[in-house]
Residue, then its C-alpha position, 0 to 999 in steps of 0.5 A: m500463512s503469509r500473514a503469519l510469516a509477515d508478522t514474524a518478520e515484522q516482530a524481528w524487525l521491531a526488535e532491532h528497531p525499538g520505537a519504530v512506527v509501523t503502518r499496516r495496509d491490509l488490502g484484503a480487508r480495505p482494498l484501494p478503489g480499483d478504478a482510482w489509478t485509471a481515473l488518475a491516469r485519465a486525468v493526466a492525459d485529459p485534464s477536462a476529465p478530472a479524477p474523483e477526489e477519493a483517487r486524489e486522496h489515495l495518491h496523496l496519502l501513499g505519495v507521502e507515506l511511501p517515501e518516508a518509510d524506512a522499510f517495506l514488508f509485503a505479505v502476498p499469497l501465493y497461488n500455484r507458486t505465483v503472486 
């Protein structure tokens, strides 16, 4: 249901912003590595334990992508009225 609502909201936004670029991240289908953020935090605290390259690539990708976005739309499921 949340995907259908998000699709509707996205289409309404695109109608008002023709030609806008949409980047979709389906974390259900392609989740971010669960240990990426822990590895990055460890690398900051202890430079002798460098983070895996995959974690650094994710950080770089999201670090460039998010600030350049004009809008965000998050579709998350609700379980027992909580995210």
